[in-house]
C-alpha positions in Angstrom: 0.0 0.0 0.0 2.8 2.3 0.9 4.6 1.7 -2.4 1.3 2.2 -4.3 0.7 5.6 -2.5 4.2 6.6 -3.3 3.8 5.8 -7.0 0.5 7.8 -7.1 2.1 10.8 -5.4 5.0 10.7 -7.8 2.7 10.6 -10.8 0.7 13.5 -9.5 3.8 15.5 -8.8 5.2 14.9 -12.3 1.8 16.0 -13.8 1.9 19.1 -11.7 5.5 20.0 -12.5 4.9 19.4 -16.2 2.0 21.8 -16.1 3.9 24.7 -14.4 7.4 23.9 -15.5 9.3 23.9 -12.1 11.4 21.0 -13.2 12.5 22.3 -16.6 16.2 22.6 -17.2 17.4 26.2 -16.6 19.8 28.0 -18.8 22.5 29.9 -16.9 23.2 33.4 -18.0 26.2 35.3 -16.7 26.2 39.1 -16.7 29.5 41.1 -16.3 28.6 44.8 -15.5 31.2 47.6 -15.8 29.3 49.5 -13.0 30.2 53.0 -14.4 27.1 54.8 -13.0 25.4 53.5 -9.8 21.8 54.5 -10.4 21.9 53.7 -14.1 23.5 50.3 -13.3 20.8 49.5 -10.7 18.1 50.3 -13.3 19.7 48.0 -15.8 19.9 45.2 -13.2 16.3 45.9 -12.2 15.1 45.6 -15.8 17.0 42.3 -16.2 15.6 40.8 -13.0 12.1 42.0 -13.9 12.3 40.5 -17.4 13.8 37.2 -16.1 10.6 36.6 -14.1 8.9 36.1 -17.5 11.3 33.3 -18.5 11.0 30.4 -16.1 13.9 28.5 -17.7 16.4 31.2 -17.4 18.7 32.0 -14.4 20.9 35.1 -14.1 24.2 35.6 -12.3 25.5 39.2 -12.0 29.1 40.2 -11.5 30.2 43.8 -10.8 33.7 45.0 -11.9 33.5 48.4 -10.3 35.2 50.2 -13.2 38.2 47.8 -13.0 39.0 46.3 -16.4 41.4 43.6 -14.9 38.7 42.6 -12.4 36.1 42.3 -15.2 38.4 40.0 -17.1 38.8 37.8 -14.0 35.1 37.7 -13.4 34.3 36.6 -17.0 36.7 33.7 -16.5 34.9 32.8 -13.3 31.5 32.9 -15.1 32.8 30.5 -17.8 34.1 28.1 -15.2 30.6 28.1 -13.6 29.3 26.7 -16.9 27.2 29.6 -18.2 25.2 29.0 -21.3 25.4 32.6 -22.5 27.4 35.7 -21.5 26.0 39.2 -21.3 28.8 41.8 -20.9 29.2 45.5 -20.8 32.9 46.0 -21.4 34.5 48.7 -19.2 37.4 49.3 -21.6 37.8 47.9 -25.1 41.5 47.0 -25.2 41.9 45.0 -22.0 38.5 43.2 -22.1 38.2 42.4 -25.8 40.6 39.4 -25.8 38.7 37.5 -23.1 35.4 38.2 -25.0 36.9 36.9 -28.2 38.0 33.7 -26.4 34.5 33.1 -24.9 32.9 33.6 -28.3 35.3 31.3 -30.1 34.6 28.7 -27.3 31.0 28.5 -28.6 29.3 30.5 -25.8 27.0 33.1 -27.2 28.0 36.7 -26.3 25.5 39.6 -26.0 27.1 43.0 -25.7 25.2 45.6 -23.7 25.7 49.4 -24.1 29.3 49.1 -25.1 31.0 47.6 -28.2 34.3 46.0 -29.0 36.5 46.3 -32.0 35.7 43.0 -33.6 32.7 40.9 -34.8 33.2 38.2 -32.2 29.9 38.6 -30.5 26.4 37.2 -31.1 24.3 40.3 -30.6 24.5 43.9 -29.5 21.9 45.8 -27.4 22.3 49.4 -26.5 21.3 53.0 -27.1 22.1 54.6 -30.5 24.9 56.8 -29.0 25.6 58.4 -32.4 22.0 59.5 -32.6 22.1 60.7 -29.0 24.8 63.1 -30.0 22.9 64.3 -33.0 19.6 64.8 -31.0 21.5 66.9 -28.4 23.1 69.1 -31.0 19.9 69.6 -32.9 18.1 70.5 -29.7 20.7 73.1 -28.7 20.7 74.5 -32.2 16.9 74.9 -32.1 16.9 76.5 -28.6 19.7 78.9 -29.5 18.4 79.8 -32.9 21.5 78.2 -34.5 24.0 80.6 -32.8 26.1 80.4 -29.6 29.0 78.8 -27.7 28.9 75.3 -26.4 31.0 73.3 -23.8 31.1 69.5 -24.2 31.8 67.5 -21.0 32.8 64.0 -22.3 33.2 60.7 -20.7 36.4 58.7 -21.2 37.1 58.2 -24.9 38.2 54.7 -24.2 34.6 53.4 -24.3 32.5 53.2 -27.5 29.5 55.2 -26.2 31.6 58.3 -25.5 33.3 58.0 -28.9 30.0 57.7 -30.8 28.3 60.4 -28.8 30.9 63.0 -29.4 31.1 62.0 -33.1 27.3 62.4 -33.6 27.3 65.7 -31.6 30.2 67.4 -33.4 29.2 66.2 -36.9 25.7 67.7 -36.4 27.2 71.0 -35.1 29.0 71.2 -38.5 25.5 72.0 -40.0 25.2 75.1 -37.8 28.3 77.3 -38.4 27.3 79.8 -35.8 27.3 77.2 -33.0 30.9 76.8 -31.7 32.1 73.9 -29.5 34.6 76.1 -27.6 35.8 73.4 -25.1 35.7 69.7 -24.8 36.3 68.5 -21.2 37.6 64.9 -20.8 36.6 63.5 -17.4 38.8 60.4 -17.4 41.5 62.2 -15.5 39.5 63.5 -12.5 36.0 64.9 -11.9 37.5 68.1 -10.6 38.5 68.9 -14.2 34.8 69.8 -14.8 34.8 72.4 -12.0 38.3 73.7 -12.9 37.6 74.0 -16.6 34.2 75.8 -16.3 35.6 78.1 -13.6 38.5 79.0 -15.9 36.0 79.8 -18.8 34.0 82.0 -16.4 37.1 83.9 -15.2 38.1 84.5 -18.8 34.6 86.1 -19.3 33.9 83.7 -22.2 30.2 83.5 -23.1 28.8 80.1 -22.8 25.2 79.5 -24.1 24.9 75.7 -23.7 26.7 72.7 -22.0 26.3 69.2 -23.2 27.4 66.6 -20.6 27.7 62.8 -21.2 25.6 62.1 -18.0 23.3 63.9 -15.7 25.8 64.0 -12.8 28.3 66.0 -14.9 25.4 68.2 -16.1 24.3 69.0 -12.5 27.9 69.6 -11.5 28.1 72.1 -14.4 24.9 73.9 -13.2 26.3 74.2 -9.7 29.5 75.8 -11.0 27.5 78.2 -13.1 25.2 79.2 -10.3 28.0 79.7 -7.8 30.0 81.9 -10.2 27.6 83.9 -12.4 24.1 82.6 -11.8 23.1 82.6 -15.5 19.8 80.7 -15.7 19.6 81.2 -19.5 22.5 78.8 -20.1 21.2 75.5 -21.6 22.5 72.4 -19.8 21.7 69.0 -21.3 22.6 65.7 -19.7 22.2 62.0 -20.5 20.6 59.1 -18.6 17.2 60.6 -17.7 16.8 58.4 -14.6 13.4 58.6 -12.8 14.7 58.1 -9.3 15.4 60.7 -6.7 18.2 63.0 -7.8 18.0 61.6 -11.4 17.8 63.5 -14.6 14.0 63.6 -14.7 13.8 65.3 -11.3 16.5 67.7 -12.3 14.5 68.8 -15.4 11.4 69.1 -13.2 13.3 71.4 -10.8 14.7 73.5 -13.7 18.3 72.5 -12.8 18.7 70.9 -16.2 17.2 72.3 -19.4 16.9 68.8 -20.8 18.0 65.2 -20.5 18.2 62.3 -22.9 16.7 59.1 -21.6 19.5 56.6 -22.3 17.9 53.1 -22.3 19.8 50.6 -20.3 18.8 47.7 -22.5 18.5 45.3 -19.6 15.0 44.0 -20.6 16.0 43.7 -24.3 19.2 41.9 -23.4 17.3 39.2 -21.6 14.8 38.9 -24.5 17.6 38.5 -27.1 19.4 36.0 -24.8 16.2 33.9 -24.6 15.8 33.9 -28.4 19.4 32.8 -28.8 19.1 30.0 -26.3 15.9 28.8 -27.8 17.2 29.0 -31.4 14.6 31.7 -32.3 15.2 34.4 -34.9 16.9 37.5 -33.5 18.6 40.7 -34.8 22.3 41.0 -34.3 22.3 44.8 -34.0 19.6 46.2 -31.7 19.7 49.9 -31.3 17.3 51.4 -28.7 15.5 54.7 -29.3 16.3 57.7 -27.2 13.8 60.3 -25.9 14.6 63.9 -25.1 12.9 65.2 -22.0 12.5 68.9 -21.3 9.9 71.1 -19.5 7.4 70.5 -22.4 7.1 66.7 -21.8 8.7 66.0 -18.4 5.3 65.6 -16.7 4.1 63.0 -19.2 7.4 61.1 -18.8 7.2 61.2 -15.0 3.7 59.8 -15.1 4.8 57.0 -17.4 7.7 56.1 -15.1 5.4 56.2 -12.1 3.0 53.8 -13.8 5.8 51.5 -14.7 7.1 51.5 -11.1 3.6 50.7 -9.9 3.3 47.8 -12.3 6.8 46.6 -11.3 5.6 46.6 -7.6 2.6 44.5 -8.5 4.8 42.1 -10.5 7.1 41.8 -7.5 4.2 41.0 -5.3 3.0 38.4 -7.7 6.4 36.9 -7.8 6.5 36.7 -4.0 3.1 35.1 -4.1 4.4 32.5 -6.6 7.4 31.8 -4.5 5.2 31.3 -1.4 3.0 29.0 -3.3 6.1 27.1 -4.5 7.3 26.7 -1.0 3.9 25.4 0.0 4.0 23.0 -2.9 7.4 21.7 -1.8 6.1 21.2 1.7 3.2 19.3 0.4 5.5 17.2 -1.7 7.6 16.4 1.4 4.5 15.4 3.3 3.3 13.3 0.5 6.5 11.1 0.7 6.2 10.8 4.5 2.5 10.0 4.6 2.1 6.3 3.6 -0.2 5.2 6.3 -3.7 5.6 5.1 -5.7 6.3 2.0 -7.3 9.3 3.8 -4.0 11.1 3.9 -3.6 10.5 0.1 -7.0 12.1 -0.5 -6.1 15.0 1.8 -2.8 15.5 -0.1 -4.7 15.5 -3.5 -7.1 18.1 -2.1 -4.1 20.4 -1.2 -2.6 19.9 -4.6 -5.8 20.8 -6.4 -6.2 23.9 -4.2 -2.6 25.0 -5.0 -3.2 24.3 -8.7 -6.1 26.8 -8.8 -4.1 29.4 -6.8 -1.3 29.1 -9.2 -3.6 29.4 -12.1 -5.2 32.5 -10.7 -1.7 33.9 -10.2 -0.9 33.2 -13.9 -4.1 34.9 -15.0 -3.1 37.9 -12.9 0.4 37.9 -14.5 -1.2 37.8 -18.0 -3.3 40.8 -17.1 -0.3 42.7 -16.0 1.5 41.8 -19.3 -1.5 43.2 -21.2 -1.3 46.4 -19.1 2.3 46.7 -20.0 1.4 46.3 -23.7 -1.3 48.9 -23.4 1.3 51.3 -21.8 3.7 50.6 -24.7 0.9 51.4 -27.2 0.1 54.5 -25.3 3.7 55.7 -25.6 3.6 55.1 -29.3 0.4 57.0 -29.6 1.9 59.9 -27.7 4.8 59.9 -30.1 2.5 60.1 -33.1 0.5 62.9 -31.4 3.7 64.9 -30.9 4.4 64.7 -34.7 0.9 66.0 -35.4 1.4 68.7 -32.7 4.6 70.0 -34.4 2.7 70.1 -37.7 0.0 72.3 -36.4 1.9 74.3 -33.8 2.5 77.3 -36.1 -1.2 77.9 -36.2 -1.4 78.1 -32.5 1.4 80.6 -32.2 -0.9 83.2 -33.7 -3.1 83.4 -30.6 -0.4 84.3 -28.1 1.2 86.6 -30.7 -2.1 88.5 -30.7 -1.6 89.1 -26.9 2.0 90.2 -27.4 1.9 92.4 -30.5 -1.3 94.2 -29.7 -0.4 95.4 -26.1 3.2 96.3 -27.3 1.8 98.4 -30.1 -0.5 100.2 -27.6 2.6 100.8 -25.3 4.6 102.2 -28.2 1.8 104.7 -28.9 2.0 106.0 -25.4 3.5 109.5 -25.6 4.9 109.6 -22.0 6.9 106.4 -22.2 10.5 106.9 -21.0 13.2 106.5 -23.7 14.9 103.5 -22.0 11.5 101.7 -21.6 10.5 102.7 -25.2 13.7 101.1 -26.6 13.0 97.8 -24.7 9.4 97.7 -25.7 10.4 98.5 -29.3 12.9 95.6 -29.2 10.2 93.2 -27.9 7.8 94.4 -30.6 10.3 93.9 -33.4 11.2 90.5 -32.2 7.6 89.4 -31.9 7.1 90.6 -35.4 10.1 88.6 -36.5 8.6 85.5 -34.9 5.4 86.2 -36.9 7.5 86.5 -40.1 9.1 83.1 -39.4 5.8 81.5 -38.9 4.5 83.0 -42.1 7.6 81.6 -43.9 6.8 78.1 -42.6 3.2 78.5 -43.7 4.3 79.7 -47.1 6.4 76.5 -47.5 3.5 74.4 -46.4 1.2 76.1 -49.0 3.8 75.6 -51.7 4.1 71.9 -50.8 0.3 71.4 -50.9 0.1 73.4 -54.2 -2.3 75.9 -52.5 -0.2 79.1 -52.9 -1.2 81.0 -56.1 0.3 84.0 -57.8 -1.8 87.2 -57.4 -0.1 89.6 -59.8 -1.0 93.3 -60.2 0.3 96.0 -62.5 2.7 97.9 -60.2 5.6 100.4 -60.5 8.7 98.4 -59.6 10.8 101.6 -59.3 8.5 102.9 -56.5 8.3 99.4 -55.0 12.1 99.1 -54.6 12.4 102.7 -53.5 10.1 102.0 -50.6 12.1 99.0 -49.6 15.3 101.0 -49.9 13.9 103.6 -47.5 12.8 101.0 -45.0 16.4 99.7 -44.7 18.1 103.1 -44.5 17.9 103.4 -40.7 19.5 100.0 -40.3 22.2 100.9 -42.8 22.9 104.1 -40.9 23.2 102.2 -37.6 25.5 99.7 -39.1 27.5 102.4 -41.0 26.8 100.7 -44.3 26.3 102.6 -47.5 23.0 101.4 -49.0 22.5 102.5 -52.6 19.5 102.2 -54.9 20.8 102.5 -58.5 18.5 102.8 -61.5 18.2 105.1 -64.5 14.5 104.4 -64.8 11.9 106.9 -63.5 9.1 104.3 -63.8 8.8 100.6 -64.8 5.4 99.0 -64.7 5.4 95.2 -64.4 2.9 92.4 -63.5 4.2 91.1 -60.1 2.8 89.7 -56.9 3.6 92.6 -54.6 3.7 90.5 -51.4 5.9 87.7 -52.8 8.4 90.0 -54.5 8.6 92.0 -51.3 9.6 88.9 -49.4 12.2 88.0 -52.1 13.9 91.4 -51.9 13.7 91.4 -48.2 15.4 88.0 -47.9 18.2 89.1 -50.2 18.8 92.4 -48.3 18.7 90.6 -45.0 21.4 88.2 -46.2 23.4 91.1 -47.5 23.3 93.0 -44.2 24.3 89.8 -42.3 27.6 89.4 -44.2 28.5 93.0 -45.0 31.1 94.5 -42.5 30.9 97.9 -41.0 31.7 100.5 -43.6 30.7 98.2 -46.4 28.4 98.8 -49.3 25.1 97.2 -50.5 23.7 98.1 -53.9 20.2 97.5 -55.1 20.2 97.8 -58.9 17.2 97.9 -61.2 17.5 97.8 -65.0 15.6 96.6 -68.1 17.0 94.6 -70.9 16.0 93.0 -74.2 16.7 89.4 -75.0 16.0 87.1 -77.9 13.8 84.0 -77.3 13.1 81.8 -80.3 13.8 84.7 -82.8 11.5 87.0 -80.8 12.5 90.1 -78.8 11.3 90.0 -75.2 11.8 92.5 -72.3 12.7 91.6 -68.8 13.4 93.5 -65.6 16.5 92.6 -63.6 17.0 93.3 -59.9 20.5 92.9 -58.5 21.5 92.9 -54.8 25.2 93.2 -54.4 27.3 93.4 -51.2 31.1 93.5 -50.6 31.0 91.0 -47.7 32.7 87.6 -47.2 31.2 85.9 -50.3 30.2 82.3 -50.8 32.6 79.4 -51.3 32.2 77.8 -54.8 31.4 74.4 -53.4 28.1 75.7 -52.0 26.9 77.9 -55.0 25.0 75.0 -56.7 23.1 74.2 -53.5 22.5 77.6 -52.1 18.8 77.6 -53.1 18.1 74.0 -52.0 15.5 73.7 -49.2 17.0 73.4 -45.7 20.5 73.3 -47.1 23.0 74.1 -44.4 26.7 74.6 -45.0 29.4 73.3 -42.6 30.9 75.6 -40.0 34.1 76.2 -41.9 32.2 78.2 -44.5 31.5 81.9 -44.2 27.9 81.8 -45.3 25.2 81.5 -42.7 21.4 81.5 -42.6 20.5 80.7 -46.2 18.7 77.4 -45.7 15.1 78.7 -45.6 14.8 82.2 -46.9 16.6 81.7 -50.2 14.7 78.5 -51.0 11.4 80.3 -50.5 12.7 83.3 -52.6 13.5 80.9 -55.4 9.9 79.4 -55.3 8.4 82.9 -55.4 10.6 84.0 -58.4 9.8 80.9 -60.3 6.0 81.4 -59.7 6.6 84.7 -61.7 8.2 82.6 -64.5 11.5 84.2 -63.6 14.9 83.1 -62.5 17.2 83.8 -59.5 20.9 83.2 -59.6 24.0 84.1 -57.5 27.5 85.1 -58.4 30.2 85.3 -55.7 33.9 86.0 -55.3 35.1 84.8 -51.9 36.3 87.6 -49.6 35.1 90.2 -52.2 31.5 90.3 -53.1 28.2 88.5 -53.7 25.5 89.4 -56.2 22.0 87.9 -56.3 20.2 88.4 -59.6 16.5 88.2 -60.1 15.1 88.2 -63.7 11.4 88.6 -64.3 9.6 88.8 -67.7 7.7 92.0 -68.5 4.2 92.1 -69.9 1.5 89.7 -69.0 1.6 87.0 -71.7 3.3 84.5 -69.3 0.4 84.8 -66.8 -3.0 83.1 -66.7 -6.2 85.0 -66.0 -6.4 83.4 -62.6 -3.0 84.8 -61.7 -3.9 88.4 -62.4 -5.9 90.5 -60.0 -8.4 92.9 -61.6 -8.6 95.4 -58.7 -5.1 96.0 -57.3 -6.6 97.9 -54.3 -4.4 98.8 -51.5 -0.9 97.5 -51.9 0.6 95.5 -49.0 2.9 97.5 -46.7 6.6 97.2 -47.3 8.2 94.8 -44.8 10.3 96.4 -42.1 13.7 95.3 -41.2 12.5 92.3 -39.2 10.3 91.0 -42.0 6.9 91.9 -40.5 4.1 92.7 -43.0 0.5 93.7 -42.6 -0.5 92.0 -45.8 -3.1 90.0 -43.9 -4.9 92.9 -42.5 -6.2 95.1 -45.3 -7.3 97.8 -42.9 -9.4 100.5 -44.3 -7.7 103.9 -44.7 -9.7 105.4 -41.9 -8.3 107.0 -38.8 -9.9 107.5 -35.4 -11.4 104.1 -35.2 -12.4 104.5 -31.6 -15.3 106.8 -31.4 -16.8 107.9 -28.1 -20.6 107.4 -28.0 -22.5 110.3 -26.3 -23.9 109.3 -22.9 -27.4 110.0 -24.1 -27.2 107.3 -26.9 -27.1 103.7 -25.8 -23.9 101.9 -26.8 -24.2 99.1 -29.4 -24.0 95.7 -27.9 -21.2 93.4 -29.0 -21.0 89.7 -28.0 -17.4 88.4 -27.8 -17.1 84.6 -28.1 -13.6 83.4 -27.3 -12.3 80.4 -25.2 -8.9 81.9 -24.4 -9.3 84.1 -21.3 -6.4 86.3 -22.1 -7.5 87.0 -25.7 -11.0 87.7 -24.6 -9.8 90.1 -22.0 -7.6 91.9 -24.5 -10.4 92.2 -27.1 -12.9 93.5 -24.5 -10.4 96.1 -23.4 -10.1 97.3 -27.0 -13.9 97.6 -27.4 -15.4 98.5 -24.0 -15.0 102.3 -24.4 -17.3 102.3 -27.5 -19.5 99.3 -27.0 -21.3 97.3 -24.3 -19.3 94.0 -24.5 -20.8 90.7 -23.3 -18.6 87.6 -23.1 -19.1 83.8 -23.9 -16.5 81.0 -23.6 -17.8 79.0 -26.6 -20.6 78.9 -29.2 -22.9 76.9 -27.0 -22.9 79.5 -24.3 -23.2 82.3 -26.9 -26.5 80.8 -28.3 -28.1 80.9 -24.9 -27.0 84.5 -24.3 -28.3 85.5 -27.8 -31.7 84.1 -26.9 -31.9 86.4 -23.8 -30.5 89.6 -25.3 -29.8 90.0 -28.9 -26.5 91.7 -29.7 -25.9 94.3 -32.4 -22.8 92.4 -33.6 -20.8 89.2 -32.8 -17.0 88.8 -32.7 -16.1 85.1 -32.5 -13.1 82.9 -32.5 -13.2 79.7 -34.7 -11.3 77.1 -32.7 -13.4 76.6 -29.5 -14.6 73.6 -27.5 -18.3 72.5 -27.2 -19.2 74.5 -30.4 -16.7 76.2 -32.6 -17.1 79.6 -34.5 -18.1 78.0 -37.8 -20.9 76.0 -36.3 -22.1 79.0 -34.3 -22.1 81.1 -37.5 -23.9 78.4 -39.4 -26.7 78.1 -36.8 -27.2 81.9 -36.5 -27.2 82.6 -40.2 -29.6 79.8 -40.9 -32.1 80.9 -38.1 -34.7 83.5 -39.2 -34.5 85.1 -35.7 -30.8 85.7 -35.8 -29.6 85.7 -39.4 -29.4 89.5 -39.5 -26.7 89.8 -36.8 -23.3 90.7 -38.3 -20.6 88.2 -37.4 -16.8 88.8 -37.5 -14.6 85.7 -37.2 -11.2 85.8 -35.5 -8.8 82.9 -36.0 -5.2 81.8 -36.0 -5.8 80.0 -39.3 -5.3 82.5 -42.0 -5.1 80.6 -45.3 -7.4 81.6 -48.2 -9.2 78.3 -48.0 -10.0 78.7 -44.3 -11.2 82.3 -44.9 -13.5 81.1 -47.6 -14.8 78.4 -45.3 -15.9 81.0 -42.7 -17.4 83.3 -45.3 -19.4 80.4 -46.9 -21.0 79.8 -43.5 -22.3 83.4 -43.7 -19.7 85.4 -41.7 -19.7 89.1 -42.6 -15.9 89.5 -42.1 -12.8 87.5 -41.3 -9.8 88.8 -39.4 -6.6 86.6 -38.9 -4.6 86.6 -35.7 -2.5 88.5 -34.7 -4.6 91.6 -35.6 -4.3 95.3 -34.8 -6.6 97.0 -32.4 -7.5 99.6 -35.0 -8.3 97.0 -37.6 -10.8 95.3 -35.4 -12.4 98.6 -34.3 -12.7 99.8 -37.9 -14.2 96.5 -39.1 -16.9 96.6 -36.4 -17.8 100.2 -37.0 -18.1 99.7 -40.7 -20.5 96.8 -40.3 -22.6 98.8 -37.8 -22.5 101.9 -40.1 -23.7 99.8 -43.0 -26.7 98.7 -40.9 -27.5 102.3 -40.0 -27.4 103.4 -43.7 -29.8 100.6 -44.5 -32.2 101.8 -41.8 -32.0 105.4 -43.0 -32.6 104.5 -46.6 -35.5 102.2 -45.6 -37.2 105.1 -44.1 -36.6 107.6 -46.9 -36.6 105.5 -50.1 -39.7 105.0 -52.1 -39.1 101.3 -53.0 -38.2 98.7 -50.4 -36.4 96.3 -52.7 -33.7 98.9 -53.3 -32.0 98.0 -50.0 -32.4 94.2 -50.1 -29.1 93.6 -51.9 -27.3 94.3 -48.7 -29.1 91.7 -46.5 -29.0 87.9 -46.4 -31.3 85.6 -48.3 -33.2 84.7 -45.1 -33.7 88.3 -44.1 -34.9 89.2 -47.6 -37.4 86.3 -47.6 -38.5 87.4 -44.1 -39.2 91.0 -45.2 -40.9 89.8 -48.4 -43.1 87.5 -46.2 -44.2 90.1 -43.7 -44.7 92.7 -46.5 -47.0 90.2 -48.3 -48.9 89.6 -45.0 -49.4 93.4 -44.6 -50.5 93.7 -48.2 -53.0 90.8 -47.9 -54.5 92.7 -44.9 -53.9 96.2 -46.2 -57.5 97.4 -45.9 -57.7 96.5 -42.2 -57.4 99.8 -40.3 -56.5 98.1 -37.0 -54.1 95.5 -38.4 -51.8 95.1 -35.3 -48.3 93.9 -34.8 -49.6 91.0 -32.8 -51.6 89.8 -35.8 -48.6 90.2 -38.0 -46.4 88.2 -35.5 -49.0 85.3 -35.4 -49.2 85.1 -39.2 -45.4 85.2 -39.5 -44.9 82.5 -36.9 -42.9 84.7 -34.4 -43.5 86.1 -31.0 -44.2 89.8 -30.6 -40.7 90.3 -29.0 -39.0 88.4 -31.8 -40.9 90.3 -34.4 -39.9 93.6 -32.8 -36.2 92.7 -32.6 -36.0 91.3 -36.1 -37.7 94.3 -37.8 -35.8 96.8 -35.6 -32.4 95.3 -36.5 -33.1 95.1 -40.2 -34.9 98.4 -40.8 -34.4 100.5 -37.7 -38.2 100.7 -37.3 -40.7 99.2 -34.9 -43.2 96.7 -36.1 -46.1 99.2 -36.4 -43.8 101.7 -38.2 -42.9 99.0 -40.7 -46.6 98.1 -41.3 -47.3 101.7 -41.9 -44.4 102.0 -44.3 -45.5 99.0 -46.4 -49.0 100.6 -46.6 -47.6 104.0 -47.6 -45.3 102.5 -50.3 -48.2 100.5 -51.6 -50.1 103.8 -52.0 -47.3 105.1 -54.2 -48.3 102.8 -57.0 -52.0 103.5 -56.5 -51.4 107.2 -56.8 -49.5 106.7 -60.1 -51.8 104.3 -61.8 -55.2 103.9 -60.2 -56.7 107.4 -60.9 -58.6 107.2 -57.6 -59.1 110.0 -55.2 -56.8 110.4 -52.2 -59.7 109.5 -49.9 -60.3 106.2 -51.8 -56.6 105.4 -51.8 -56.3 106.2 -48.1 -59.2 103.8 -47.4 -57.8 101.1 -49.7 -54.4 101.0 -47.9 -56.0 100.9 -44.5 -55.9 104.4 -43.1 -58.8 105.6 -41.0 -59.0 109.1 -42.6 -57.5 110.9 -45.6 -56.0 113.6 -43.4 -54.2 111.0 -41.3 -53.0 109.4 -44.5 -51.7 112.7 -45.9 -50.0 113.5 -42.6 -48.2 110.1 -42.5 -47.3 110.3 -46.2 -45.6 113.7 -45.9 -43.8 112.6 -42.8 -42.4 109.5 -44.5 -41.6 110.9 -47.9 -41.2 114.7 -47.3 -44.0 115.5 -49.9 -47.8 115.5 -49.8 -49.7 112.9 -51.7 -51.2 115.5 -54.0 -47.8 117.0 -54.8 -46.5 113.5 -55.5 -49.4 112.8 -57.9 -48.5 116.0 -59.8 -44.9 114.9 -60.1 
């Protein structure tokens, strides 16, 4: 019986073990860590240990070399002697450690390199960050933040390791694309950490400007910040580190506190190393080279990254708890196994043991289900990170539109300050500097938008017949003050008094502005810039054709010949050894604009002597289509100022004194302002409140409710809003009989022609792009309200109602036609009331009053009387009836009252009108 029970227990145990895999052969993996950074090393080990939990047949042994190459060689020999199946190694130094790695590989033991490489192919797989890309990302970030200009200090690790070599190569090769970014010092930390403090202190003592510091780990970066703060306390200096650890004192916390400007999350590769090792040991397909992506963390995304790490830590805690529970259950299982071998006495004990085994089975099953759920959560988190990455790409595509709203709140108040007469000179200069730079930002945004329109084939030529001599003369004058400040001789050279040409004023203005801007950049003090305009004849296919030629010449540094053929390429940047700077965007855009005119732009340069840009445009209009020519040239765009700002978007009426004080005895017009941005809403209200009663709504949904309670005289609305946007609000108001007469002005950061047409198609009366001037908005509102007043006045004085219906919407016209017909159908009723008219029109008395008052300036009863009087005009002309008969026919109680009303309305008696 005892033998029988023992056999049963053994069979049950084998079945249980085969189900959960406790008796499977384990592969032994040895890991030799160089232990360069404590926290980073601990994170790598934690990732490995966390991943190893998902591989029941893998076991991990970790050895620390503590930055000692000889010790690491000894430890690798020890791991091989222990019979490891696979070696994971992060070599501290290449030369001393590589021979032992080669020997292990040739012995047939797979080798996985983590983070650091060797100088041979004797390894099975490599897992680590793309150190070359890390250097490129850091350099690109610094260039973007410093506007491609400044001095940089590079704090490197020891150049005996592959990460340091690749990082500095990627960093400095990228800096070659930004000639104005100079790597003024490279600090090697292999000697001693004090070299960082000593070197930075020396730079500060020598009063050398430092704009950015790139350190090869966050500890060096924090050390650099401390030196800066103790010496000069310059918060504007960018300091970028590497590692991005989430623990206390790590890179993430330093970015949160503002100590570091940014950190690059350098993945440890621990998790991926275990995954690759598992694939190798199980003969699965794997990649030999596994480069891990790097994420740059700054103040814009540090909160998201912190939440992601906190979520991962929470999941790691849950996984650890689950692991402990599994271990506890395993211990219970071993105890039950031990008891099973001891208990041989009775069949009851066998049954009890089976019960315990079954119970353990279900507990382990539940634990496995829990683990699977956690794996799914980790997968969801990974998908979420990927989604965030895609959203960031979309964000950078649309961000230029969003810049226009804050620019409205910068440019507008600054313009108001500059108009203040009592502003001190020193404050005026600072405000003027801020104003010019905000306009420069707007010009850069417009350039990006121009490129996007060209890419999407949405930018069209709008050519008018302009005097190019006057055009260039205006630009010449706008640059004279800069030339005087720079002590540069700016000359406009032409023998032409007038030269009319078909050109797009705005686009040609941007071309000449870009060429002059480049000329001023590279012309030294005391130099000369010449703008030359001439006309020449050329033969094309045996025919004579005329063309105008604009030349911009400077005696600056010139352009090296190797870059001449690429100077107009998009985003082309020369290396830092070249003298030319800043031609990657403006010149490419200029070339696009010139070619839209069917012209050519070329450059000629002699190094260290001069550079000449030549623009050739055909004269006449035979080369243009009808769609490319504008019939009414209207007001030309304003010439761009030195910083490239243009008011071409604003088409403001030539009308001064936009803000008009309303006498206290006359009620102010009511304007409803619909805008979700509190700052913009506050600024617009401040612009209008002296002249109008301004009501506010945060979105279209709230605005509709307010309009039901008190109907405004005019609505100013943003387009991009939550709940209900400006287009939907306009659509509903303009398609509702009760509100379609209210003028609507749309404000928006989206300023393309297609977006304007979209707003106007919904029925908007005007469209103003952000940023806008205070005067522009005031004039546009006043013009729309004045138009309504003129309609009211002419309604009261004109003989024929239809004369004024061209200036109102289709719904309003139909409404007036409808109530006019109702009045005519009931024209003989002397006591035809407004209440009856409202009932027959399907409106309440209040709605009828508001609608008629807004459209005609009259009350309902006055409008009824007007319709009757204008109906009498035709009867007087054609019927031959007496005035008494006509008065009765149009519903007046007596001829005298009819004559009194007629003369009051038309300024002439009925009898005199009949004689005329």
